[in-house]
C-alpha positions in Angstrom: 48.8 79.2 94.1 50.9 82.4 94.1 48.2 84.1 92.1 45.4 83.0 94.5 47.5 84.0 97.5 48.1 87.5 95.9 44.3 87.9 95.3 43.5 86.9 98.8 46.0 89.3 100.2 44.7 92.2 98.0 41.2 91.5 99.0 42.1 91.5 102.7 44.0 94.8 102.3 41.1 96.4 100.4 38.7 95.4 103.3 40.9 97.3 105.7 41.3 100.4 103.6 38.5 103.0 103.7 37.3 104.3 100.4 38.9 107.6 99.3 36.5 110.6 99.1 35.3 111.1 95.6 35.9 114.9 95.7 36.7 117.4 98.4 35.7 121.1 98.2 39.0 122.6 99.1 39.9 126.3 98.7 41.9 125.4 95.6 39.0 123.4 94.2 36.7 126.4 94.8 39.1 128.7 92.9 39.1 126.3 89.9 35.3 125.9 90.0 35.0 129.7 90.1 37.2 130.1 87.0 35.2 127.5 85.1 31.9 128.9 86.1 33.0 132.4 85.1 34.2 131.3 81.7 30.9 129.5 81.0 28.6 132.2 82.2 30.5 135.1 80.6 31.4 133.1 77.5 35.0 134.1 78.2 38.4 132.5 78.5 39.8 131.3 81.8 43.3 130.0 82.3 44.0 127.6 85.3 47.6 126.7 85.7 49.9 125.2 88.3 51.8 122.2 89.5 50.6 118.6 89.5 48.6 117.1 92.4 46.6 120.1 93.4 43.3 118.7 92.2 42.8 120.4 88.8 41.6 117.3 86.9 39.4 116.0 89.6 37.7 119.4 90.0 37.2 119.5 86.2 35.3 116.2 86.4 33.2 117.5 89.3 32.3 120.7 87.4 31.4 118.7 84.4 29.0 116.6 86.5 27.3 119.7 88.0 26.9 121.9 84.9 25.3 121.3 81.5 27.1 121.4 78.2 30.6 121.1 79.5 33.1 119.2 77.3 36.5 118.2 78.7 39.1 117.4 76.2 42.5 116.1 77.4 45.5 117.2 75.2 48.6 115.0 74.7 51.8 115.3 72.7 50.1 113.2 70.0 47.3 115.8 69.5 49.4 118.9 69.8 48.6 120.2 66.3 45.3 121.8 65.0 44.0 118.7 63.1 44.5 116.2 65.9 43.1 118.4 68.7 40.0 119.2 66.5 39.5 115.5 66.0 39.7 114.9 69.7 37.2 117.7 70.4 34.8 116.2 67.8 35.2 112.8 69.4 34.2 114.2 72.8 31.2 115.9 71.2 30.2 112.7 69.5 30.2 114.1 66.0 31.9 113.0 62.7 35.7 113.1 62.8 36.5 112.5 59.2 36.9 114.9 56.3 39.0 118.1 55.8 40.1 120.0 58.8 38.1 123.1 57.9 35.0 121.0 57.7 35.8 119.4 61.1 36.1 122.9 62.5 32.8 124.0 61.0 31.0 120.9 62.4 32.3 121.6 65.8 31.2 125.2 65.7 27.8 124.2 64.5 27.4 121.6 67.3 28.3 124.0 70.2 26.9 127.3 69.0 24.2 128.8 71.2 24.6 126.1 73.8 26.1 128.5 76.5 28.6 125.7 76.9 32.2 125.4 78.1 35.0 123.8 76.3 37.8 122.7 78.6 41.2 121.8 77.4 43.1 119.9 80.1 46.9 119.5 79.8 46.8 122.4 77.4 50.5 122.9 77.7 50.9 120.2 75.0 49.2 122.4 72.3 51.2 124.3 69.8 50.5 128.0 69.0 48.5 127.0 66.0 46.4 124.5 67.9 45.7 127.0 70.6 44.5 129.4 67.9 42.3 126.7 66.5 40.7 126.3 69.9 40.4 130.0 70.3 38.6 130.3 66.9 35.9 127.9 68.1 35.4 130.0 71.2 35.1 133.2 69.0 32.9 131.7 66.3 30.5 129.7 68.6 30.3 132.1 71.5 31.1 129.6 74.2 33.3 129.6 77.2 36.8 128.3 77.0 39.1 127.1 79.8 42.8 126.2 79.3 44.0 124.1 82.1 47.6 122.8 82.6 50.9 123.5 84.2 53.0 126.7 84.3 53.9 126.3 80.6 50.3 127.2 79.6 50.6 130.7 81.0 54.2 131.2 80.0 53.3 130.4 76.4 50.7 133.2 76.5 53.0 135.8 78.2 56.4 134.9 76.6 58.5 137.1 74.4 56.4 136.4 71.3 53.1 137.2 73.0 52.7 140.5 71.2 52.8 138.8 67.8 51.9 135.1 68.2 49.4 135.1 71.1 48.0 138.6 71.1 44.5 137.5 70.0 44.3 134.7 72.6 45.9 136.6 75.5 43.6 139.6 75.0 40.6 137.2 75.5 41.8 135.8 78.8 39.4 137.2 81.4 40.3 135.1 84.5 43.6 133.6 85.5 44.1 131.2 88.4 47.6 130.2 89.5 47.9 127.1 91.7 51.5 127.0 92.8 51.0 124.3 95.5 48.4 122.9 97.9 47.3 125.3 100.6 47.3 124.4 104.3 43.5 124.8 104.2 43.4 122.2 101.3 45.2 119.7 103.5 42.9 120.3 106.5 39.8 119.9 104.3 41.2 116.6 102.9 42.0 115.3 106.4 38.5 116.2 107.6 37.0 114.3 104.6 39.1 111.2 105.4 38.1 111.5 109.0 34.4 111.6 108.1 34.9 108.3 106.1 36.4 106.7 109.1 40.0 106.9 108.0 42.9 107.9 110.1 45.1 110.9 109.4 
């Protein structure tokens, strides 16, 4: 009875709540889209970094829907090393994930070469230096765009004290940087307008 009562209450509440907008083109979202588009068109590296809740991941999904050959791979602490992140990239690409790491890398490069595609690593702050270099090597060898997306740690890793030695090759390839410190007033207004258009109340 408690379960049925809970289901009825949830159904009643859902009927009163307007559906959230799928995606809103805020100024922040436009900045992220611009960085992704530039990386793909110029076959360059873009870094998008900032705090949580500003719409990075939802904008990635939107861009992936609107552009061809865009592969979004989400990093986690469990795939922070070269082998695991290459395996996850291969999974997203739908190719074989078994075998030696160097063969996995070769298969990935062969799959994405001459596609004019974009490889996006979301939550890239989880990757180690060697894993970032593995991703950079795919970008170099295949001639595709690369976007590293995450929190402030992503950029601090590239510009820290060891940059001149450990991250020189990767940092030198970063052509566009977008820092998203917090939501802008214009972002909030755009979201309120979107909710209003759906019949919601601000």
